[in-house]
C-alpha positions in Angstrom: 101.6 100.2 99.0 100.3 103.1 100.9 100.2 103.9 104.7 98.0 106.7 105.9 98.2 108.0 109.3 94.7 108.7 110.7 96.0 109.8 114.2 97.1 108.3 117.5 97.9 104.7 116.6 95.5 104.4 113.7 96.9 103.4 110.2 95.2 102.6 107.0 97.3 100.2 104.8 96.3 100.2 101.2 97.6 97.7 98.6 95.5 96.7 95.5 92.1 95.5 96.5 93.0 95.3 100.2 92.5 98.0 102.8 93.6 97.2 106.3 92.9 99.5 109.3 94.7 99.1 112.4 93.3 100.5 116.0 90.6 102.7 114.3 90.2 105.2 117.2 88.3 108.1 115.2 85.3 109.0 117.2 86.5 110.8 120.3 89.9 111.5 118.9 90.5 115.2 118.8 92.9 115.0 116.0 91.6 112.2 113.8 92.0 112.6 110.1 88.7 110.7 109.1 85.3 109.8 110.5 84.3 106.2 110.9 81.7 106.4 108.1 84.5 107.5 105.7 86.4 104.3 106.2 86.1 101.3 103.8 88.2 98.5 105.1 88.5 94.8 104.0 90.3 94.0 107.3 90.3 95.6 110.8 93.1 94.8 113.2 92.8 95.6 117.0 95.9 95.5 119.3 93.9 95.5 122.6 90.6 96.6 124.2 91.4 100.1 125.4 89.0 102.7 123.9 91.8 104.6 122.2 92.6 101.5 120.2 89.5 99.4 119.7 87.7 102.6 119.0 85.3 102.4 116.2 86.4 98.8 115.1 83.1 97.2 115.8 81.1 99.7 113.8 83.5 99.6 110.8 83.7 95.9 110.7 79.9 95.6 110.8 79.4 98.2 108.1 82.1 97.1 105.7 81.8 93.3 106.4 85.5 93.4 107.3 87.5 90.5 108.6 88.8 91.3 112.1 92.2 90.2 113.7 92.3 90.3 117.5 93.5 88.2 120.5 90.8 85.9 121.9 89.6 88.2 124.7 89.5 91.2 122.6 87.6 89.3 119.9 84.8 88.9 122.5 84.0 92.6 122.0 82.7 91.8 118.6 79.4 90.3 117.9 79.1 86.7 117.1 78.0 87.5 113.6 81.3 89.2 112.8 84.1 87.6 110.9 86.9 87.3 113.3 90.3 85.6 113.1 91.5 85.2 116.6 95.1 84.5 117.6 97.6 84.8 120.4 101.2 85.9 120.9 103.5 84.1 118.5 100.6 82.8 116.2 100.4 83.5 112.5 97.2 83.7 110.5 97.4 83.3 106.8 95.3 85.5 104.7 94.5 86.1 101.0 96.6 89.3 101.3 99.5 87.6 103.0 99.2 87.1 106.7 99.2 88.5 110.3 101.5 87.4 113.0 100.6 88.4 116.7 103.6 89.9 118.5 104.2 90.5 122.1 103.4 93.9 123.7 103.9 94.9 127.4 100.7 96.8 128.2 97.3 96.1 129.7 94.5 94.7 127.4 91.6 96.6 128.7 89.9 93.2 129.1 90.0 90.9 132.2 92.4 88.0 131.4 93.3 89.3 128.0 96.7 90.1 126.3 97.6 93.2 124.4 99.6 92.5 121.2 101.3 94.1 118.3 101.0 92.8 114.5 103.5 91.8 112.0 101.6 92.2 108.8 102.9 90.6 105.6 101.3 92.1 102.4 102.5 92.1 98.9 105.9 90.8 99.9 106.3 93.7 102.3 106.3 93.4 106.1 104.8 96.1 108.4 105.2 96.0 112.2 102.6 97.8 114.2 103.8 97.5 117.8 100.6 98.5 119.5 101.0 100.0 122.9 104.1 98.7 124.4 107.1 99.4 126.6 110.5 98.4 125.5 110.9 94.6 125.7 113.7 92.1 124.9 111.4 90.3 122.4 111.9 93.1 120.0 115.4 91.8 119.4 113.8 88.8 117.6 112.1 91.0 115.1 115.5 91.8 113.3 115.3 88.4 111.7 111.9 89.3 110.2 113.6 92.0 107.9 110.8 94.5 108.5 110.2 97.2 105.9 108.3 99.6 108.1 107.9 99.7 111.9 105.2 101.7 113.5 106.4 102.5 117.0 104.8 104.5 119.9 106.8 107.4 121.4 104.2 109.1 123.7 105.8 107.9 127.0 103.8 107.4 130.3 101.6 104.6 128.8 104.1 103.3 126.1 107.7 103.7 125.1 109.0 107.2 125.2 111.3 108.6 122.4 114.5 107.3 124.1 113.3 103.7 124.6 111.7 103.7 121.1 115.0 104.7 119.6 116.4 101.7 121.4 113.7 99.5 120.0 114.6 100.7 116.5 118.2 99.4 117.2 116.8 95.9 118.1 114.3 95.6 115.3 116.5 97.2 112.5 113.6 98.1 110.1 114.2 100.0 106.9 111.7 102.7 107.8 110.3 103.8 111.2 107.2 106.0 111.7 106.3 107.3 115.2 102.8 107.1 116.7 100.9 107.3 119.8 101.9 110.9 120.7 100.4 114.5 120.7 96.8 113.2 120.9 96.5 114.8 124.3 99.0 116.9 126.3 99.8 114.0 128.6 101.5 112.2 125.7 102.9 115.3 124.0 106.4 114.6 122.4 108.6 116.2 119.7 109.0 113.5 116.9 111.9 115.4 115.5 114.0 114.5 118.6 113.1 110.9 118.1 114.1 111.2 114.4 117.5 112.7 115.3 118.2 110.0 117.8 117.4 107.2 115.4 119.2 108.7 112.4 122.3 109.7 114.3 122.6 106.1 115.3 122.3 105.0 111.6 119.7 102.3 112.4 116.9 103.3 110.2 115.2 106.2 108.2 112.5 108.0 110.1 109.5 109.3 108.4 107.4 111.6 110.6 103.8 111.8 109.3 101.4 114.6 110.1 97.9 113.3 110.9 96.3 112.5 107.5 99.8 112.2 106.0 100.7 109.3 103.7 103.7 107.1 102.9 104.1 105.2 99.8 106.7 102.4 99.4 
């Protein structure tokens, strides 16, 4: 199983014949590690409709014939011809690779009446939690029972959790590994991930892996 950080909140999850891309904001991302045309994805997951998250999802899904996972309102951004698995907070959608559960996120959706979400991805017996854009919320305490292998958490502050709240989230979720995201894309979300690493590892709650854009983590 391989995780590749493509910048901002975009990750490519590769396992066997499956390739899942989450929040593919590549065009317009000043630090993206790939161009949309270089992505070959079997599945596309979109946490919400803000441009820095839905990004190139429509184009990638159309070109690759990907199955899309999104909440009902966000799914409306895709053409009717797209293969879309819709869900809402708390719902689980089984898949040939395992499944996707929609998790709560405290954030605007970018679409009137819609909800932002995170994803709990089960693949090859492993669990990956992509928090999406969110502040620190009590619901994260429920995720401890999921025994998450890798948590992908925003640390950029202002629009999401900052490093301090993200470290508190790690203590609630208790994943084995945590990877910070949604920082340094622009000066307004600039952060030092090493300070986040120190806060988490000093507490003993998890191991922190800081990925450079384009970096990979295998587990």
